C-alpha positions as YAML, in Angstrom:
chain: A
units: angstrom
residues:
- id: 1
  name: MET
  ca: [-29.16, 7.43, 15.23]
- id: 2
  name: SER
  ca: [-26.35, 5.21, 14.19]
- id: 3
  name: ARG
  ca: [-23.61, 7.08, 11.87]
- id: 4
  name: SER
  ca: [-21.50, 6.15, 9.38]
- id: 5
  name: TRP
  ca: [-17.35, 6.29, 9.14]
- id: 6
  name: LEU
  ca: [-15.07, 5.79, 5.95]
- id: 7
  name: ILE
  ca: [-13.02, 3.41, 6.63]
- id: 8
  name: ARG
  ca: [-9.56, 2.55, 4.48]
- id: 9
  name: LEU
  ca: [-8.23, -0.94, 4.13]
- id: 10
  name: GLY
  ca: [-4.67, 0.41, 3.03]
- id: 11
  name: LYS
  ca: [-3.06, 2.28, 0.26]
- id: 12
  name: PHE
  ca: [-3.36, -0.44, -1.98]
- id: 13
  name: GLY
  ca: [-5.96, -2.34, -0.07]
- id: 14
  name: GLU
  ca: [-3.84, -4.84, 0.87]
- id: 15
  name: GLN
  ca: [-6.15, -5.41, 4.20]
- id: 16
  name: GLU
  ca: [-9.18, -5.78, 2.15]
- id: 17
  name: ALA
  ca: [-8.82, -9.76, 1.16]
- id: 18
  name: ALA
  ca: [-8.40, -10.51, 4.75]
- id: 19
  name: ALA
  ca: [-10.99, -8.08, 6.08]
- id: 20
  name: LEU
  ca: [-13.70, -9.26, 4.22]
- id: 21
  name: ALA
  ca: [-12.88, -12.67, 5.05]
- id: 22
  name: SER
  ca: [-13.05, -12.14, 8.73]
- id: 23
  name: GLY
  ca: [-14.81, -8.60, 9.29]
- id: 24
  name: GLU
  ca: [-11.82, -7.59, 11.10]
- id: 25
  name: LEU
  ca: [-11.45, -3.56, 10.06]
- id: 26
  name: ALA
  ca: [-7.34, -3.64, 10.79]
- id: 27
  name: THR
  ca: [-5.91, -0.37, 9.94]
- id: 28
  name: GLY
  ca: [-2.51, 0.14, 8.55]
- id: 29
  name: TRP
  ca: [-1.05, 1.66, 11.80]
- id: 30
  name: ALA
  ca: [0.79, -1.28, 14.00]
- id: 31
  name: ILE
  ca: [1.09, 0.63, 17.65]
- id: 32
  name: PRO
  ca: [1.99, -2.50, 20.42]
- id: 33
  name: ASN
  ca: [2.08, 0.17, 23.34]
- id: 34
  name: PHE
  ca: [-1.64, 1.01, 22.54]
- id: 35
  name: PRO
  ca: [-3.26, 2.47, 25.65]
- id: 36
  name: ALA
  ca: [-5.92, 0.68, 27.26]
- id: 37
  name: PRO
  ca: [-8.47, 2.00, 28.17]
- id: 38
  name: PRO
  ca: [-7.85, 4.10, 24.45]
- id: 39
  name: THR
  ca: [-8.05, 7.51, 25.98]
- id: 40
  name: LYS
  ca: [-7.41, 10.82, 23.91]
- id: 41
  name: GLU
  ca: [-3.96, 11.61, 25.02]
- id: 42
  name: GLY
  ca: [-2.74, 8.13, 25.75]
- id: 43
  name: ILE
  ca: [-3.18, 7.25, 21.88]
- id: 44
  name: ALA
  ca: [-1.23, 10.73, 21.33]
- id: 45
  name: ALA
  ca: [1.62, 9.46, 23.39]
- id: 46
  name: ALA
  ca: [1.67, 6.04, 22.05]
- id: 47
  name: VAL
  ca: [1.55, 7.34, 18.32]
- id: 48
  name: GLN
  ca: [4.26, 9.26, 18.71]
- id: 49
  name: ALA
  ca: [6.30, 6.64, 20.56]
- id: 50
  name: THR
  ca: [5.89, 4.46, 17.79]
- id: 51
  name: TYR
  ca: [6.38, 6.91, 15.22]
- id: 52
  name: PRO
  ca: [8.89, 9.49, 16.55]
- id: 53
  name: GLU
  ca: [10.55, 10.65, 12.90]
- id: 54
  name: GLN
  ca: [7.28, 11.95, 11.93]
- id: 55
  name: LYS
  ca: [6.38, 15.54, 11.55]
- id: 56
  name: SER
  ca: [4.19, 16.81, 14.32]
- id: 57
  name: GLY
  ca: [1.05, 17.35, 11.94]
- id: 58
  name: THR
  ca: [1.09, 13.92, 10.65]
- id: 59
  name: LEU
  ca: [1.59, 12.49, 13.94]
- id: 60
  name: GLN
  ca: [-1.71, 14.69, 15.28]
- id: 61
  name: ASN
  ca: [-3.60, 13.47, 12.28]
- id: 62
  name: TRP
  ca: [-2.86, 9.84, 12.95]
- id: 63
  name: SER
  ca: [-3.40, 10.27, 16.34]
- id: 64
  name: VAL
  ca: [-7.20, 12.12, 15.82]
- id: 65
  name: GLN
  ca: [-8.02, 8.91, 13.34]
- id: 66
  name: LEU
  ca: [-6.99, 6.61, 15.79]
- id: 67
  name: ASN
  ca: [-9.67, 7.94, 18.38]
- id: 68
  name: GLN
  ca: [-12.21, 8.06, 16.52]
- id: 69
  name: LEU
  ca: [-11.57, 4.23, 15.89]
- id: 70
  name: ALA
  ca: [-11.54, 3.71, 19.30]
- id: 71
  name: ASN
  ca: [-13.83, 6.27, 20.62]
- id: 72
  name: GLY
  ca: [-15.87, 7.96, 18.10]
- id: 73
  name: VAL
  ca: [-17.17, 4.73, 16.10]
- id: 74
  name: GLN
  ca: [-19.62, 2.80, 18.16]
- id: 75
  name: ASP
  ca: [-21.62, -0.61, 18.08]
- id: 76
  name: GLY
  ca: [-24.22, -0.48, 15.53]
- id: 77
  name: ASP
  ca: [-22.58, 2.17, 13.29]
- id: 78
  name: LEU
  ca: [-22.48, 1.75, 9.79]
- id: 79
  name: ALA
  ca: [-18.42, 1.30, 8.01]
- id: 80
  name: ILE
  ca: [-18.07, 2.87, 4.96]
- id: 81
  name: VAL
  ca: [-14.98, 0.70, 2.94]
- id: 82
  name: PRO
  ca: [-14.56, 2.19, -0.77]
- id: 83
  name: LEU
  ca: [-12.47, -1.01, -2.24]
- id: 84
  name: LYS
  ca: [-9.40, -0.39, -4.04]
- id: 85
  name: THR
  ca: [-9.05, -3.88, -5.26]
- id: 86
  name: THR
  ca: [-12.69, -4.34, -7.01]
- id: 87
  name: GLY
  ca: [-13.41, -0.45, -7.42]
- id: 88
  name: GLN
  ca: [-17.13, -1.48, -5.50]
- id: 89
  name: ILE
  ca: [-17.88, 0.16, -2.16]
- id: 90
  name: ALA
  ca: [-18.44, -2.44, 0.38]
- id: 91
  name: ILE
  ca: [-20.94, -1.59, 3.89]
- id: 92
  name: GLY
  ca: [-20.82, -3.28, 7.13]
- id: 93
  name: GLN
  ca: [-22.04, -2.88, 10.86]
- id: 94
  name: VAL
  ca: [-19.91, -2.34, 13.44]
- id: 95
  name: THR
  ca: [-20.10, -5.28, 16.47]
- id: 96
  name: GLY
  ca: [-18.65, -4.56, 19.49]
- id: 97
  name: ASP
  ca: [-15.79, -2.68, 21.18]
- id: 98
  name: PHE
  ca: [-12.67, -1.03, 19.73]
- id: 99
  name: PHE
  ca: [-9.31, -3.96, 20.02]
- id: 100
  name: LEU
  ca: [-5.96, -4.31, 19.10]
- id: 101
  name: ASN
  ca: [-5.63, -7.36, 16.27]
- id: 102
  name: SER
  ca: [-2.59, -9.82, 16.78]
- id: 103
  name: GLU
  ca: [-0.34, -8.14, 14.83]
- id: 104
  name: ASN
  ca: [-0.96, -4.96, 17.47]
- id: 105
  name: ARG
  ca: [-2.94, -3.43, 14.86]
- id: 106
  name: PRO
  ca: [-6.26, -0.77, 15.97]
- id: 107
  name: ALA
  ca: [-8.97, -2.64, 14.67]
- id: 108
  name: ARG
  ca: [-13.27, -2.76, 14.74]
- id: 109
  name: ARG
  ca: [-15.22, -5.84, 13.85]
- id: 110
  name: VAL
  ca: [-18.07, -5.49, 11.29]
- id: 111
  name: LYS
  ca: [-21.56, -7.30, 10.04]
- id: 112
  name: TRP
  ca: [-20.54, -7.50, 6.40]
- id: 113
  name: LEU
  ca: [-24.07, -6.14, 5.07]
- id: 114
  name: ARG
  ca: [-23.13, -5.55, 1.37]
- id: 115
  name: THR
  ca: [-19.66, -5.70, -0.04]
- id: 116
  name: ASP
  ca: [-20.29, -4.86, -4.09]
- id: 117
  name: LEU
  ca: [-22.08, -1.84, -4.05]
- id: 118
  name: PRO
  ca: [-21.21, -0.31, -7.49]
- id: 119
  name: ARG
  ca: [-19.90, 3.22, -7.46]
- id: 120
  name: ASP
  ca: [-22.47, 3.99, -9.81]
- id: 121
  name: ALA
  ca: [-24.91, 3.91, -7.43]
- id: 122
  name: VAL
  ca: [-23.80, 6.42, -5.25]
- id: 123
  name: LYS
  ca: [-24.90, 10.36, -5.93]
- id: 124
  name: GLN
  ca: [-21.84, 12.65, -6.80]
- id: 125
  name: ASP
  ca: [-21.94, 14.87, -3.61]
- id: 126
  name: LEU
  ca: [-21.78, 11.47, -1.32]
- id: 127
  name: LEU
  ca: [-18.87, 9.89, -3.85]
- id: 128
  name: TYR
  ca: [-17.00, 13.36, -3.14]
- id: 129
  name: SER
  ca: [-17.05, 12.51, 0.83]
- id: 130
  name: LEU
  ca: [-15.90, 8.91, 0.22]
- id: 131
  name: GLY
  ca: [-12.58, 11.00, -1.35]
- id: 132
  name: ALA
  ca: [-11.58, 12.29, 2.32]
- id: 133
  name: SER
  ca: [-7.91, 11.58, 2.25]
- id: 134
  name: GLN
  ca: [-8.48, 9.86, 5.78]
- id: 135
  name: THR
  ca: [-8.08, 6.59, 6.96]
- id: 136
  name: VAL
  ca: [-10.67, 6.73, 9.29]
- id: 137
  name: CYS
  ca: [-13.14, 9.59, 9.50]
- id: 138
  name: GLU
  ca: [-17.57, 10.63, 9.84]
- id: 139
  name: VAL
  ca: [-19.16, 10.65, 6.88]
- id: 140
  name: GLN
  ca: [-21.87, 12.89, 7.59]
- id: 141
  name: ARG
  ca: [-22.47, 15.84, 5.16]
- id: 142
  name: ASN
  ca: [-25.80, 15.72, 2.92]
- id: 143
  name: ASP
  ca: [-27.77, 13.29, 5.39]
- id: 144
  name: ALA
  ca: [-24.85, 10.65, 4.43]
- id: 145
  name: ALA
  ca: [-25.94, 7.84, 7.35]
- id: 146
  name: THR
  ca: [-29.22, 8.19, 6.21]
- id: 147
  name: ARG
  ca: [-28.52, 7.41, 2.32]
- id: 148
  name: PHE
  ca: [-26.17, 4.80, 3.36]
- id: 149
  name: LYS
  ca: [-29.55, 2.89, 5.05]
- id: 150
  name: VAL
  ca: [-31.53, 3.37, 1.54]
- id: 151
  name: LEU
  ca: [-28.73, 2.12, -0.52]
- id: 152
  name: LEU
  ca: [-28.32, -0.74, 1.53]
- id: 153
  name: GLN
  ca: [-31.93, -1.78, 1.08]
- id: 154
  name: SER
  ca: [-32.27, -0.30, -2.55]
- id: 155
  name: GLY
  ca: [-29.12, -0.48, -4.13]
- id: 156
  name: HIS
  ca: [-30.04, 3.25, -5.31]
- id: 157
  name: ASP
  ca: [-29.22, 6.54, -3.32]
- id: 158
  name: PRO
  ca: [-32.04, 9.17, -3.01]
- id: 159
  name: GLY
  ca: [-30.01, 12.02, -2.89]
- id: 160
  name: PRO
  ca: [-29.62, 14.83, -0.03]
- id: 161
  name: ASN
  ca: [-33.28, 15.89, -0.57]
- id: 162
  name: GLY
  ca: [-32.10, 19.57, -0.25]
- id: 163
  name: LYS
  ca: [-30.48, 19.41, 3.07]
- id: 164
  name: SER
  ca: [-27.03, 20.39, 3.53]
- id: 165
  name: PHE
  ca: [-25.72, 18.94, 6.99]
- id: 166
  name: ASN
  ca: [-22.08, 20.33, 8.11]
- id: 167
  name: THR
  ca: [-19.64, 19.49, 11.12]
- id: 168
  name: SER
  ca: [-21.11, 19.91, 14.33]
- id: 169
  name: GLY
  ca: [-20.14, 23.00, 16.05]
- id: 170
  name: ALA
  ca: [-18.25, 20.69, 18.73]
- id: 171
  name: GLU
  ca: [-16.22, 18.95, 16.23]
- id: 172
  name: GLN
  ca: [-15.47, 22.50, 14.61]
- id: 173
  name: ASN
  ca: [-13.78, 23.50, 17.40]
- id: 174
  name: THR
  ca: [-11.79, 20.68, 18.14]
- id: 175
  name: ALA
  ca: [-8.83, 18.49, 16.25]
- id: 176
  name: ASP
  ca: [-11.08, 16.02, 15.59]
- id: 177
  name: SER
  ca: [-12.92, 17.08, 12.77]
- id: 178
  name: LEU
  ca: [-10.82, 15.56, 9.99]
- id: 179
  name: ALA
  ca: [-14.43, 14.01, 8.56]
- id: 180
  name: ASP
  ca: [-14.44, 15.74, 5.26]
- id: 181
  name: ALA
  ca: [-11.52, 18.47, 5.91]
- id: 182
  name: GLN
  ca: [-8.86, 16.96, 3.82]
- id: 183
  name: VAL
  ca: [-10.19, 15.32, 0.38]
- id: 184
  name: ASP
  ca: [-7.89, 13.53, -2.30]
- id: 185
  name: PHE
  ca: [-9.32, 15.04, -5.34]
- id: 186
  name: ILE
  ca: [-7.85, 12.36, -7.66]
- id: 187
  name: ILE
  ca: [-10.68, 9.85, -6.16]
- id: 188
  name: PRO
  ca: [-13.76, 12.39, -7.07]
- id: 189
  name: ALA
  ca: [-11.93, 13.55, -10.25]
- id: 190
  name: GLN
  ca: [-11.83, 9.61, -11.25]
- id: 191
  name: ASP
  ca: [-15.72, 9.15, -9.98]
- id: 192
  name: GLN
  ca: [-16.59, 11.56, -12.52]
- id: 193
  name: ILE
  ca: [-14.69, 9.87, -15.31]
- id: 194
  name: GLU
  ca: [-15.99, 6.52, -14.24]
- id: 195
  name: ARG
  ca: [-19.93, 7.87, -14.39]
- id: 196
  name: HIS
  ca: [-18.99, 9.54, -17.72]
- id: 197
  name: ILE
  ca: [-17.83, 5.96, -19.14]
- id: 198
  name: SER
  ca: [-20.68, 3.90, -17.72]
- id: 199
  name: ALA
  ca: [-23.33, 6.72, -18.91]
- id: 200
  name: ASN
  ca: [-21.66, 7.14, -22.54]
- id: 201
  name: PHE
  ca: [-19.44, 3.48, -23.40]
- id: 202
  name: VAL
  ca: [-22.06, 0.88, -23.00]
- id: 203
  name: GLY
  ca: [-22.65, -2.63, -24.97]
- id: 204
  name: HIS
  ca: [-20.79, -2.39, -28.11]
- id: 205
  name: ALA
  ca: [-19.11, 1.06, -27.78]
- id: 206
  name: PHE
  ca: [-17.44, -0.27, -24.33]
- id: 207
  name: THR
  ca: [-15.65, -2.72, -26.66]
- id: 208
  name: GLU
  ca: [-14.45, 0.09, -29.25]
- id: 209
  name: LEU
  ca: [-13.00, 1.91, -26.24]
- id: 210
  name: VAL
  ca: [-11.26, -0.97, -25.17]
- id: 211
  name: ALA
  ca: [-9.78, -1.98, -28.53]
- id: 212
  name: ALA
  ca: [-8.78, 1.68, -29.28]
- id: 213
  name: ILE
  ca: [-6.59, 1.57, -26.19]
- id: 214
  name: LEU
  ca: [-4.86, -1.75, -27.48]
- id: 215
  name: ARG
  ca: [-4.29, 0.18, -30.93]
- id: 216
  name: ALA
  ca: [-2.75, 2.72, -29.06]
- id: 217
  name: GLN
  ca: [-0.69, 0.34, -26.98]
- id: 218
  name: GLY
  ca: [0.52, -1.30, -30.49]
- id: 219
  name: TYR
  ca: [-1.96, -3.60, -31.34]
- id: 220
  name: GLN
  ca: [-3.55, -4.50, -34.51]
- id: 221
  name: THR
  ca: [-6.96, -5.21, -33.44]
- id: 222
  name: ARG
  ca: [-10.32, -6.66, -35.18]
- id: 223
  name: VAL
  ca: [-13.77, -5.89, -33.28]
- id: 224
  name: SER
  ca: [-16.63, -8.21, -33.74]
- id: 225
  name: PRO
  ca: [-19.71, -6.69, -35.07]
- id: 226
  name: PRO
  ca: [-22.63, -6.19, -32.27]
- id: 227
  name: GLY
  ca: [-24.60, -9.23, -31.51]
- id: 228
  name: ALA
  ca: [-23.46, -12.77, -30.60]
- id: 229
  name: ASP
  ca: [-19.66, -12.94, -30.52]
- id: 230
  name: LYS
  ca: [-19.21, -16.48, -29.56]
- id: 231
  name: GLY
  ca: [-16.85, -15.40, -26.79]
- id: 232
  name: VAL
  ca: [-14.53, -13.15, -28.70]
- id: 233
  name: ASP
  ca: [-15.27, -9.84, -28.40]
- id: 234
  name: ILE
  ca: [-11.41, -8.74, -30.06]
- id: 235
  name: VAL
  ca: [-8.64, -10.13, -31.21]
- id: 236
  name: ALA
  ca: [-5.15, -8.27, -31.15]
- id: 237
  name: GLY
  ca: [-1.77, -9.00, -32.26]
- id: 238
  name: GLN
  ca: [1.02, -7.15, -32.65]
- id: 239
  name: GLY
  ca: [3.20, -6.29, -36.54]
- id: 240
  name: ALA
  ca: [1.66, -5.02, -39.24]
- id: 241
  name: LEU
  ca: [-0.58, -7.58, -39.90]
- id: 242
  name: GLY
  ca: [-1.50, -8.17, -36.22]
- id: 243
  name: LEU
  ca: [0.43, -11.68, -36.37]
- id: 244
  name: GLU
  ca: [3.38, -11.12, -34.20]
- id: 245
  name: SER
  ca: [3.34, -11.92, -30.30]
- id: 246
  name: PRO
  ca: [1.64, -11.71, -28.40]
- id: 247
  name: ARG
  ca: [-1.50, -12.40, -29.71]
- id: 248
  name: LEU
  ca: [-4.61, -11.80, -27.67]
- id: 249
  name: VAL
  ca: [-8.16, -12.54, -27.46]
- id: 250
  name: VAL
  ca: [-10.48, -10.41, -25.68]
- id: 251
  name: GLN
  ca: [-13.99, -10.68, -23.98]
- id: 252
  name: VAL
  ca: [-15.36, -7.60, -22.92]
- id: 253
  name: LYS
  ca: [-18.36, -7.37, -20.42]
- id: 254
  name: SER
  ca: [-19.53, -3.51, -19.76]
- id: 255
  name: GLY
  ca: [-22.65, -2.18, -17.57]
- id: 256
  name: ASP
  ca: [-23.32, -4.30, -14.22]
- id: 257
  name: ILE
  ca: [-22.19, -7.74, -15.36]
- id: 258
  name: VAL
  ca: [-19.80, -9.12, -12.66]
- id: 259
  name: VAL
  ca: [-17.62, -11.83, -14.54]
- id: 260
  name: ASP
  ca: [-17.81, -15.28, -12.55]
- id: 261
  name: GLN
  ca: [-16.11, -18.57, -13.49]
- id: 262
  name: PRO
  ca: [-18.36, -19.80, -16.77]
- id: 263
  name: ALA
  ca: [-17.31, -16.45, -18.18]
- id: 264
  name: LEU
  ca: [-13.65, -17.28, -17.16]
- id: 265
  name: GLN
  ca: [-13.41, -20.39, -18.46]
- id: 266
  name: SER
  ca: [-15.24, -19.95, -21.51]
- id: 267
  name: LEU
  ca: [-12.32, -17.32, -22.36]
- id: 268
  name: LEU
  ca: [-9.86, -20.10, -21.81]
- id: 269
  name: GLY
  ca: [-11.44, -22.37, -24.07]
- id: 270
  name: THR
  ca: [-11.42, -19.42, -26.45]
- id: 271
  name: ILE
  ca: [-7.68, -19.05, -26.21]
- id: 272
  name: GLN
  ca: [-7.39, -22.55, -27.65]
- id: 273
  name: ASP
  ca: [-10.09, -22.37, -29.77]
- id: 274
  name: THR
  ca: [-8.64, -19.44, -31.85]
- id: 275
  name: HIS
  ca: [-4.77, -20.21, -31.39]
- id: 276
  name: ALA
  ca: [-4.19, -17.00, -29.40]
- id: 277
  name: GLU
  ca: [-1.10, -17.17, -26.99]
- id: 278
  name: TYR
  ca: [-3.11, -15.04, -24.31]
- id: 279
  name: GLY
  ca: [-6.66, -13.73, -23.05]
- id: 280
  name: LEU
  ca: [-7.64, -10.64, -21.69]
- id: 281
  name: LEU
  ca: [-10.63, -10.30, -19.62]
- id: 282
  name: VAL
  ca: [-12.10, -6.79, -19.30]
- id: 283
  name: SER
  ca: [-15.30, -6.02, -16.86]
- id: 284
  name: TRP
  ca: [-16.54, -2.60, -15.74]
- id: 285
  name: SER
  ca: [-18.25, -4.03, -12.80]
- id: 286
  name: GLY
  ca: [-15.51, -6.65, -11.56]
- id: 287
  name: PHE
  ca: [-15.02, -10.18, -10.99]
- id: 288
  name: LYS
  ca: [-16.29, -12.63, -8.76]
- id: 289
  name: SER
  ca: [-13.81, -13.43, -5.62]
- id: 290
  name: SER
  ca: [-13.78, -16.91, -7.40]
- id: 291
  name: VAL
  ca: [-12.38, -15.23, -10.65]
- id: 292
  name: ARG
  ca: [-10.11, -12.95, -8.73]
- id: 293
  name: GLN
  ca: [-8.45, -16.24, -6.63]
- id: 294
  name: ARG
  ca: [-7.17, -17.21, -10.14]
- id: 295
  name: THR
  ca: [-5.22, -14.29, -11.00]
- id: 296
  name: ASN
  ca: [-1.54, -16.02, -9.88]
- id: 297
  name: ASP
  ca: [-2.69, -19.45, -10.99]
- id: 298
  name: LEU
  ca: [-4.11, -17.85, -14.54]
- id: 299
  name: TYR
  ca: [-0.92, -15.17, -14.63]
- id: 300
  name: PHE
  ca: [0.87, -16.46, -17.93]
- id: 301
  name: ARG
  ca: [-2.38, -17.19, -19.95]
- id: 302
  name: VAL
  ca: [-4.65, -14.11, -18.70]
- id: 303
  name: ARG
  ca: [-4.62, -10.63, -17.53]
- id: 304
  name: PHE
  ca: [-8.13, -9.11, -15.55]
- id: 305
  name: TRP
  ca: [-8.54, -5.34, -16.42]
- id: 306
  name: GLY
  ca: [-11.62, -4.20, -13.80]
- id: 307
  name: ARG
  ca: [-12.50, -0.50, -13.47]
- id: 308
  name: GLN
  ca: [-8.98, 0.77, -12.47]
- id: 309
  name: GLU
  ca: [-6.85, -1.00, -14.61]
- id: 310
  name: LEU
  ca: [-9.13, 0.10, -17.60]
- id: 311
  name: ILE
  ca: [-8.49, 3.44, -16.37]
- id: 312
  name: GLU
  ca: [-5.33, 3.43, -15.92]
- id: 313
  name: ALA
  ca: [-4.38, 1.84, -19.57]
- id: 314
  name: LEU
  ca: [-6.75, 4.55, -20.20]
- id: 315
  name: TYR
  ca: [-4.78, 7.28, -18.77]
- id: 316
  name: SER
  ca: [-1.17, 5.77, -20.19]
- id: 317
  name: VAL
  ca: [-2.32, 6.01, -23.78]
- id: 318
  name: TYR
  ca: [-5.28, 9.01, -23.72]
- id: 319
  name: ASP
  ca: [-2.89, 11.55, -25.90]
- id: 320
  name: ARG
  ca: [-2.79, 8.30, -28.55]
- id: 321
  name: LEU
  ca: [-6.27, 7.80, -29.06]
- id: 322
  name: PRO
  ca: [-8.50, 8.38, -31.82]
- id: 323
  name: GLU
  ca: [-9.97, 11.95, -31.91]
- id: 324
  name: GLU
  ca: [-13.72, 10.67, -32.01]
- id: 325
  name: ILE
  ca: [-12.78, 8.96, -28.56]
- id: 326
  name: ARG
  ca: [-11.02, 11.65, -27.05]
- id: 327
  name: ALA
  ca: [-14.16, 13.84, -28.08]
- id: 328
  name: ASP
  ca: [-16.38, 11.12, -26.03]
- id: 329
  name: LEU
  ca: [-14.26, 11.27, -23.36]
- id: 330
  name: PRO
  ca: [-12.64, 14.63, -23.17]
- id: 331
  name: LEU
  ca: [-9.77, 14.32, -20.31]
- id: 332
  name: ARG
  ca: [-7.24, 17.15, -19.07]
- id: 333
  name: ARG
  ca: [-4.50, 16.79, -17.05]
- id: 334
  name: ILE
  ca: [-4.62, 19.19, -13.77]
- id: 335
  name: TRP
  ca: [-1.84, 19.40, -11.40]
- id: 336
  name: VAL
  ca: [-3.12, 19.21, -7.25]
- id: 337
  name: LEU
  ca: [-1.26, 18.98, -3.80]
- id: 338
  name: VAL
  ca: [-0.73, 15.52, -2.58]
- id: 339
  name: PRO
  ca: [-2.61, 15.40, 0.90]
- id: 340
  name: GLU
  ca: [0.10, 14.97, 3.77]
- id: 341
  name: ALA
  ca: [0.41, 11.52, 5.12]
...
């Protein structure tokens, strides 16, 4: 039976665009003396030689992950890639053997099966496993491989069916059992927040949340009433009357709507019609690639808030939000230890 592997593409998702375009999953490590064949011992020696300044624990951690990429991942397995740039999950089927790419980065090739799976479609226990802080690790608890196959077919997570699958004895007895050992708790915590927003701030309520964030940032806002808005969900401006720069027109999309090029063109037209200076396009489920590709072109006219940008804006002003918003979205700061490396 094929297995499922969590593979990350950069701390900030810097390798994601290239991977989605080429099907090449290249890690962030560059190791020109990577051994061939890639034995466990040879990988450890190459990592130490390439990064002599790193701590021994970090080197061991990296060596184990690279050994999993080279020898654990098999042709036909599933690669699960949480996308930082879109907030969605991509799933591909591994094709062929391990290789070192042109930049000396350890890599595997995949055939993409889906690149836009919403995180909301995945149940919390599986999302928790995707919160592992490793770059490469197997996701196997709670029948993960079977559930990812169902997600590919139906778009819905069937759940663990009451089963609990622990790491195998062989993994528990070796350093290779990094699968779910270390968890970046920020990821599952944010998943819970996102689920709460998805369930409780839908339609006009989501627009009101965006307007509340803008007011906390110092804007005066006017929110269009529910119903047809002719492309203007919120208008916002600085100053006591909201007439001072910067003046914004805001279009907001909640739920599973992925913003496309026509929606962007509509916003650009609305900016001109309303004599606003800038536009803000907010989409909880993200933007199609044709829209994201225009981020630099429209840098001085439009800002794009996907799920991650909205959450970051929410965090930055949470203490200044209205009491009723904070009652519907109760958050508390906590301290957690940052996983090493």
